[in-house]
C-alpha positions as CSV (number, residue, x, y, z in Angstrom):
1,M,-11.6,-1.4,8.1
2,P,-10.8,-2.4,11.7
3,G,-7.3,-1.6,12.9
4,V,-6.3,0.5,9.9
5,L,-6.3,3.9,11.7
6,G,-4.1,2.6,14.5
7,V,-1.7,1.1,12.0
8,L,-1.5,4.3,10.0
9,K,-0.8,6.4,13.1
10,F,1.8,3.9,14.3
11,L,3.6,4.0,11.0
12,K,3.4,7.7,10.8
13,G,4.7,8.0,14.3
14,K,7.7,5.8,13.3
15,K,8.4,8.3,10.5
16,Y,7.4,6.0,7.6
17,K,6.3,7.6,4.4
18,L,2.8,6.6,3.5
19,A,1.1,6.6,0.2
20,I,-2.0,5.5,-1.6
21,A,-2.0,3.9,-5.0
22,S,-5.6,3.6,-6.2
23,N,-7.4,2.9,-9.5
24,R,-10.3,5.1,-8.3
25,P,-10.4,8.7,-9.6
26,T,-8.4,11.2,-7.5
27,K,-11.5,13.3,-6.7
28,F,-13.4,10.4,-5.1
29,T,-10.3,8.9,-3.4
30,R,-9.5,12.3,-1.7
31,I,-13.2,12.7,-0.6
32,I,-13.1,9.2,1.0
33,L,-9.8,9.8,2.7
34,K,-10.9,13.2,4.0
35,E,-14.2,11.8,5.3
36,L,-12.3,9.0,7.1
37,G,-10.0,11.7,8.6
38,V,-6.9,10.1,7.3
39,L,-5.9,12.2,4.3
40,A,-3.3,14.1,6.3
41,L,-1.5,10.9,7.2
42,F,-0.4,10.3,3.6
43,N,2.6,11.8,1.9
44,V,1.3,10.9,-1.6
45,V,-2.1,10.0,-3.0
46,L,-1.7,8.8,-6.6
47,C,-4.7,7.6,-8.5
48,A,-5.2,6.0,-12.0
49,D,-6.4,9.3,-13.5
50,K,-3.1,11.0,-12.6
51,A,-0.8,8.0,-12.9
52,P,1.2,6.9,-16.0
53,K,-0.7,3.6,-16.0
54,P,-3.1,2.1,-13.5
55,K,-2.7,-1.1,-11.5
56,P,-1.7,-3.9,-12.3
57,Y,0.9,-2.0,-14.3
58,P,3.9,-1.1,-12.1
59,E,4.2,2.5,-13.2
60,I,1.9,3.8,-10.4
61,L,4.2,2.3,-7.7
62,W,7.3,3.5,-9.5
63,A,5.9,7.1,-9.7
64,I,5.1,7.0,-5.9
65,A,8.5,5.7,-5.0
66,K,10.1,8.5,-7.2
67,R,8.0,11.2,-5.5
68,L,9.1,9.8,-2.1
69,N,12.7,9.4,-3.2
70,L,12.7,5.7,-2.4
71,K,14.4,2.8,-4.0
72,N,12.3,-0.3,-4.7
73,E,13.9,-2.2,-1.8
74,E,12.6,0.5,0.6
75,V,9.0,0.1,-0.6
76,L,6.5,-2.1,1.1
77,Y,3.1,-2.2,-0.6
78,V,0.1,-3.4,1.2
79,G,-2.9,-4.6,-0.8
80,D,-6.0,-6.7,-0.4
81,M,-6.7,-7.8,-4.0
82,T,-4.8,-9.9,-6.6
83,I,-4.4,-6.8,-8.7
84,D,-2.3,-5.3,-5.9
85,V,0.0,-8.3,-5.5
86,N,0.5,-8.5,-9.3
87,C,1.3,-4.8,-9.4
88,A,3.8,-5.1,-6.6
89,H,5.5,-8.1,-8.2
90,R,5.7,-6.3,-11.6
91,A,7.2,-3.2,-9.8
92,G,9.8,-5.3,-8.0
93,V,8.7,-4.3,-4.5
94,R,7.7,-6.3,-1.4
95,V,4.0,-6.8,-0.9
96,V,2.0,-7.7,2.1
97,A,-1.4,-9.2,1.1
98,V,-4.3,-8.7,3.5
99,S,-7.3,-10.9,3.3
100,T,-9.8,-8.1,3.7
101,G,-10.8,-7.4,0.1
102,S,-12.7,-9.1,-2.6
103,S,-9.9,-11.6,-3.4
104,S,-9.9,-14.9,-1.5
105,K,-7.1,-16.0,0.8
106,K,-6.2,-18.8,-1.6
107,E,-6.0,-16.4,-4.6
108,L,-3.7,-14.0,-2.6
109,K,-1.5,-16.8,-1.2
110,D,-1.2,-18.4,-4.6
111,L,0.5,-15.2,-5.9
112,K,3.2,-15.6,-3.2
113,P,3.3,-12.2,-1.5
114,W,6.3,-11.3,0.7
115,A,3.9,-11.7,3.6
116,F,0.3,-12.5,4.2
117,I,-1.9,-11.2,7.0
118,S,-5.6,-11.6,7.9
119,K,-6.0,-8.3,9.7
120,M,-4.3,-4.9,9.3
121,S,-3.2,-4.7,12.9
122,S,-0.8,-7.6,12.2
123,L,1.2,-5.3,10.0
124,K,2.8,-3.7,13.0
125,A,4.4,-7.0,13.9
126,I,6.1,-7.5,10.5
127,V,7.3,-3.9,10.1
128,G,10.5,-3.5,12.0
129,A,14.0,-4.9,12.0
130,D,13.3,-7.0,8.9
131,L,12.5,-3.9,6.8
132,M,14.6,-0.9,5.9
133,S,12.7,2.1,7.3
134,A,11.5,4.5,4.6
135,R,12.6,7.6,6.6
């Protein structure tokens, strides 16, 4: 996805803790992240086969927050599908919806995410003074 690598490196450089919450199996998720050359950027990779419950249940996000020693108000979840926004709402964390997945802009906006962006590079502009840094 265009812009993602730059955003990940930017966030990592700012000392943010990065994680993946995926409903894909761990084995395949790790292969994909390794092939893309981004696996090392993530502090936690938690997938449905190792999570208490998969998305849209909130437990996967709670488990990641616990592993990273973060409170809900310190978590910002970025997702591109309605299941992601629903999961974040259920977990009680802020969510940025990105219109790059299989869900339509309308579907995502109707769920009232904390923020909505149309490209990942826009995430840099909204991460800052408004958010508590997960350091």
